[in-house]
N, C-alpha and C positions, 0 to 999 in steps of 0.2 A: 377488510384491512389487508394491506399488502405487506408481505414479509420479505426479508432479505433473500430467502431461498427462491423467491419468484423472480428476482432480478440479478442475482449473482452469476458470475462466471464460474462454471463447475470445473472446467479443465484448465488448471493453472500450471504454468511452467515454473519449476522450482530449481534451486541449486542446493547443494549440501555443504556441510562444514569443510568438506574436502576440496571444494572449489576455491578458486582465487578470483581476484577482482577482474582480471582480463576475461575469464570464462563467464562471469556474470554479465559484463558489458557486451560480450559477443552474443549471449542469449537474448539480452534486451534488444539488440539490433536485429537479430534473426526473427524474433517474434513481435517486433515493433511495440514493445511495452516499456513503461517507465519505472517499473518496480518488479523485483523478483523476491518471492518468499524464500527463506532459508529453512530447510527442514533437516531434522536428524531422526532417522528411523520413523518418518511420517509425522513427527511432532514439530510444530512450528517453533523455531528458536530465534528467528530474526527476520529482518526485511532489509533489502538494499534498494534504494531508489537511484535514479540517474543523478539526482542532486547529491546523494551520499557519495557516489563515485567521484564527483567533482570536489565537494567540500572536504570530505574526510580522506579521500584518496589522493587525487592529483594535487590539490592545494596544500596538502600536508606532505607532499613529495613521497607518497607510498608508490612503489612500483606495481605494475600490473600483476606481478606474482604474489602480492600481499594476500594473506588469508582473509576470507570473508569476515571472520570474527573481528578483524581490525577495523572494518569499515561499516558493518551492518548496525542497524538499530536493533536493540534487544528489549527495549521497554515498549511493548506493543499494545495498542488498543485493538481488541478483537470483538467480534460479535458472533452470536450463534445463528444458525439458519432460521430459527423462529423469532428472531428480533424483528420488530416492525421496521419498515423502510423509514418511517418518520423518526424513530429513535436512532437509526443508523445515520440519517442526515444530521440530527442534532449532535451526535458524537463527532462527526466530521467537522462540523462548525466549531464546536467547543474545543477540539484538540488541533484545529487547523491542519487537517489531513484530507487527502483526496481519495484514499483507498483504505479499506478495512478488510483484513483477513477474516475469513469465516471459519470458525473452529467448532468441532463437535467431538466430544470424548477425547480431547487433547490432540485431535488429528485435523490437519488443514483440509477443508472440504470445498473451499472456493474463495473468491475474493469479490467484494463489491466496491465499485468505484463511483465517484460522484457522477460521472457520465452515465452509469447504469441507472441511477435514480433520475437523472435529468430527462432521459428519453421516455420515461413512463408518465402518462398523463396525470395519474393520481399523485405523482410526486413532484410535479413541476415546481410548485410553490416551495416545498421543502428543499429541493435540490438548489433552486435559485437562491434561497436564503443562505444555505450552507456555503455555496460558491461565493456569494457576496461577502460573507464574513471571512472566508479564507482569503479572498482577494484583498480585502481591506487590511488584514494583518500582513499579507505579503507586501503591500504597498508601503505600510509603515516600516517594515523591516528594510525595504529598499531605501527609504528616505533617511534612515539612521546611519 
């Protein structure tokens, strides 16, 4: 059985509650990522995606100096390193998300993305199913 610890990214760039939306966007550009976890003393407290910056930031006319707390998602779905890759893919499909923070003892230890699951031979079917379900929901949202 394959576990999240086998496919997750260990070195994750983060921001803190002291950062603002501009700093998060700059870090996304610098590291070519679409999501940045927000940590407070090592504890995961939120996540900001590029979509959050657009929908909750720009579209709601928040300036780049807005605190991350105004834009971040704080109701997070997380997994532990010993979660199976199959269960991670199911959570992504069920909750329509492409990234899961990996948490152990309340500390962020990594992140697993749908792409991490898709590149693993054993997970192709699981990742494909998750992506299909996420994409279907996205298409439905676009049509509404």
